[in-house]
C-alpha positions in Angstrom: 94.1 95.5 111.4 95.2 98.0 113.6 98.4 100.0 113.4 99.6 98.8 117.1 99.4 95.3 115.5 101.1 96.2 112.4 103.9 98.1 114.4 104.9 94.8 116.4 105.6 92.9 113.0 109.0 92.5 111.6 109.9 94.0 108.2 109.7 90.8 106.5 106.2 89.9 107.8 104.9 93.5 106.8 106.0 92.8 103.2 104.1 89.7 102.8 101.0 91.1 104.3 101.3 94.0 102.0 101.7 91.6 99.1 98.8 89.4 100.3 96.5 92.8 100.5 97.8 93.9 97.2 96.6 90.4 95.8 93.1 90.8 97.4 92.9 94.4 96.2 93.3 93.1 92.6 90.7 90.3 92.9 88.3 93.0 94.6 88.8 95.2 91.8 88.4 92.5 88.9 85.2 91.7 90.4 84.0 95.4 90.5 85.3 95.8 86.9 83.3 92.9 85.5 80.2 94.0 87.3 79.9 91.4 89.6 79.0 92.0 93.1 81.6 92.0 95.9 81.3 90.1 99.0 81.5 92.9 101.2 81.9 96.4 99.7 83.0 97.9 103.0 85.9 95.4 102.6 87.5 97.4 99.7 87.9 100.3 101.6 89.3 98.5 104.8 91.9 96.8 102.3 92.9 100.1 101.0 93.1 101.7 104.6 95.5 98.6 105.9 97.7 99.1 102.7 98.2 102.6 103.4 99.0 101.8 107.2 101.4 99.2 106.4 103.1 101.6 103.9 103.2 104.4 106.3 104.8 102.2 109.0 107.5 100.7 106.6 108.4 104.4 105.7 108.8 105.5 109.3 110.7 102.7 110.1 113.2 103.6 107.5 113.6 107.1 108.5 113.3 106.3 112.4 117.1 105.5 112.9 118.3 108.4 111.1 116.5 111.1 113.1 118.7 113.5 114.9 117.6 116.2 117.1 118.9 120.0 116.8 120.4 119.5 120.5 122.5 116.4 119.8 124.1 118.3 116.8 124.8 121.4 118.6 126.7 119.2 121.6 
């Protein structure tokens, strides 16, 4: 999933998508641990990247309203 698509999602949608991806990641890790072949090895990397993107976007949304520039504080 692209970051642009993720930024357009609401916080609730991001949270549910994050839970879904984490469940998928657990399944993939279990398959790797048991020695069975994963359907798509590249999917593991892609899932990790998407989880990281979501966490970054959630964190930036929390910080965004608090940002104050130096010029605004001087005036």
